[in-house]
N, C-alpha and C positions, 0 to 999 in steps of 0.2 A: 485853148489846148486839146490835145485828144484822150476822150475819155478811156481808151482802150489804153495808152500810155501812162496815164496818170492812175492806173490799177493796175499795170507789169508793171511800174517803178516802189508802188505803196507793196506791192509780194516781193518784190528783190527788198525793201528795206527791211521788214519781217524776217525774210531768211538771212540775210545776213547777220539782222539783231541776236537772233536764235543761235548763229554760229559763235558770236563774240561771249554773249553771257555763258554760253556753255563750255567754252574754251575757258573763261574764270574756274567755273567749278569743277572744272579737271586738274587744273595746278592746284585746287584746293586739294581734292581726292586725293593725286594723285602723291601728293607731299604727307598727307594722310599713311598713304601704303608706306613709303620707305621709313621701313624697322631695321630693327641692328637686335643687339644683345640683348636688347628687355632690362636700357640701363646700364647693364654688370661688363667689368673688362672682360675680354674672352678667352686672356693670359700670353702668356710669352709664347712668339710665333705659332698662333692659333689663329685659324682664320672661319669667320660665320658668316656664312652667305644665306640670303630669304631671298628669296624668289614668293611672288606677289599678286594676282590678278584679280581685279576689278570689273562687275559689270556694273553699268549706273545710266540710270530711266528717269524722262521728265518729261511734264509735257504745257509746262506754266513756269513764269518765275517772278519775281520780285523787282518791280520796277524802284527807282530812283528813291520813292517816297515809301517806299516798301507793301505799295498794293500788290494784291496779287494778280496778274494775268497772264492772259491764256494766250499760246501763238494762234497765226492768223491758219486759217484753209485747216484745223484740226493737226495744225506742228506737233512733232514730237522727236525726241531725242535718244538716243541710244548709243552708249559709248562702251566697248570693251578697252580696258587698258592691263599691263603687267609692266613690272617693274623690277629691276635685278638691281639688287642693293648687296656691300661687303663690307666688315671689317677685319682688319688685318690687328694683330696684337704684335707694336714690335718690343713692351715690355706692359707690365702689368697694368701702368699707368697710360700709357700712349697707344695711338691705335690710327692707322689710316680710314679711309671713309670714302668711298665711291659709289654710287649711284646710276640706273640708266632707267628709266623709261618710255615706256610705246603707249601709242593710242590709236585706236580705231576707232573714228566717231563716226555717228551717220544721222542727219536732222533729211528726216521724212513730212512732206503732207500728204495734201489729198492732190495736190497738181505737182509735183517736183519731190525727188530725191537726192539727196548729194552724200559722199561720205569721201570723210578722209582720212588716209592713216599717213601718222605719223613719227618720228623721235619725241620725246621733248626734252625741258631743261636738266643736262646731265649737270651731274654734281661730285666734285674730289675737294676732302677736306681732309681735318686732323681733331681728331678725338684726345683730351687729357683729361683723364680720374682726379680730380681735386684732392677728394679724401672719403673714408669712408667711418662707419661706425661700428663696430664688431664686426668687420666681414660681410655685417647686411643691409646696409645702409650705403650708395654710394653718390655720390658729388662728382658731375663731371661739364667742363666746359666742351665746345665743338663748334670751328670754323670750318666755311664752306666756302667754294668758290663754285658759282653755277654758269653753267653756259649752253647756249644753243644747241641742239643737235639737229638742228634744221633750216631751212632759209625760208625768209616768208616773201610770198610776189603780193603785186597789187591784185591780185584773182585768187589769193588761199593766204590766208592769216591762222599762223599753228601756235602763236604764243608773243612774248615780249620780242623776243628776236634779240634782246639785249643780254651783255655778261652783267653778274651780279656777285653780291657775297650775302652773306649770314653767317649768324653767332648762333649757339643753342645750349642753353644752361638748362641740367637737368639733375634731376634726384628721385633714386628709383629704391623699393627697397623689401622687406616682408617681415610680417610678424604674425605672432599668432594669436588666437581671440577663440572662448569657448572651445578651447581645442579642434580649433580650424583656421589651415594655414591662408592667411591674408597674404597678397601683395599690391605694391603702388607705384604711379611711378606721373610724374608732370614733367615737362618739359616748357620752357618757354624760349620761343626762337625769333629774330627779328633778320630781315631781311631790306638788301636797298640793292634795287638796279641801277646802271649807270644812264644817266642822258639825261637833260633836260628838265623834262616834265615825268622823269620815271619816280613809278610809285617804291613807298614805303613798307613794308607791311611785317605785319607782328601777329604770329600762331601761336595760342597759348593752350593745350593739349593735356586734362587729368585723367588716369584711369586706377581704377581699383577691382579686384577681382580676388576671387576665392578658391582653393581647391575643394570640389565635390567627391573625388576618389583617387584614386593613388596615380591616374594618370591623367583626369581631366579636370579642368578648370574654366572658372566662367567668369567676364569680366565685364564690366560698364564703365566708357569712357567719355568725353565733352570736348569739341574740341571748338574754338572761335579763333576766328581769324579776320583779321583788318588791312585793307589797303588804301593808304593816303597819296594822294599826288594834287597837284595845283589843279590837273585838268579832268575837273567834277564829273562832269555831262559824258551819257553815251550816245556818243555819236553812231547809230547803226550802220553808214555808210563809209566811216574813218578807218582806213588797214590798220589799225590799231586795237584792240580790245581795251576795254573796260579798265583803266586804273584806279577808281574810287569806290571799293566795295567791301561788303561786310558780309560773314556769313557763320553760325552757328549750329553746328549737328551733333548727333549725339550714336553711340556703336555702342552694341551691345554683341560680344563673342563666347568663341566655345574652341578652345583649343585642346589636343590632346597629345602630350608625350609619348615618342617612338623611343625609347632608350633614353639614355643619358643626355646624347647629341644632335636627336633630332624632333622637330614639334613640325606638328600641323595645326591648322587654325581656320575658322571660318566665321565670320562677322557682316552686320546687318547697320548699316549707316542710311539714318534719314533725318534731314531738314527740322530745324526746329524755326529759326527765323532768318531774316537777311536781306540785303541793300543792292540791289543790283548784281542778283546772283539768280540761277536757275535753283526751284523746285522739285529737289529730286529724290532718290532714293539707291545705294548699292550695295550691294552682295559683294563682298570679296573672300577670297582662299588666298592662301599664306603657306608656307614651306618655309622649315628652317631648319640648317645642319652644320655641324661645328669639324672643323678638322683639326 
């Protein structure tokens, strides 16, 4: 067989693999960007809107054996993501949830460059606030319908391209310790895409933070995601992204209150461990306001 053809096929394989592994990581990053009113009810006939943007970059990945690998030909990835999320309160207990993400993903190497601009998986659902403790700690359950806002082709893959559903259990609250105001939130989310080998996924995110002044708050969170499917392998030439992977990330954030109904946040997220996932970092900026 022609040696030049083998080299070209190998380069194509590596490039496609970069795109697919990055797609999985972006799904995880975007899911962590979808934030609402801090786990508290928005109130009857009130609307909370959250705008988020994130810059993600990496030049290596963790393979199926959790070994760190570099992309071929000095390959590297950078992505600019944005999300619009909203929660509308029908009552103090029931809310409507919706979110729309967008991604501009660029994969570069010494011999090529490719950019994909696309909408992601939209979500719409309902949140029910089950109970509260002294109106300081809240517990809720949320169900979502997941639907692709894009169409995959043989040449360009933008995600799973399937309908799915998810359910999230959340608890959040605040307390005082040493005259400092602390807050916490824990979310456990599971999702299932429809199809023969469609993945079952679970994400656990825990956050804790405290007020450093009247307007500023610091926070630290850890997110773990796992996706299970009967399809274990990552085939670089397959038109579908990996369905079996795991990832752990940690995030440090700083937020500033802008009055009673607005807030601005800045955060940094970095990879801890994972399998079949990109190793990288992201910087995110968020703005939330309530009507």
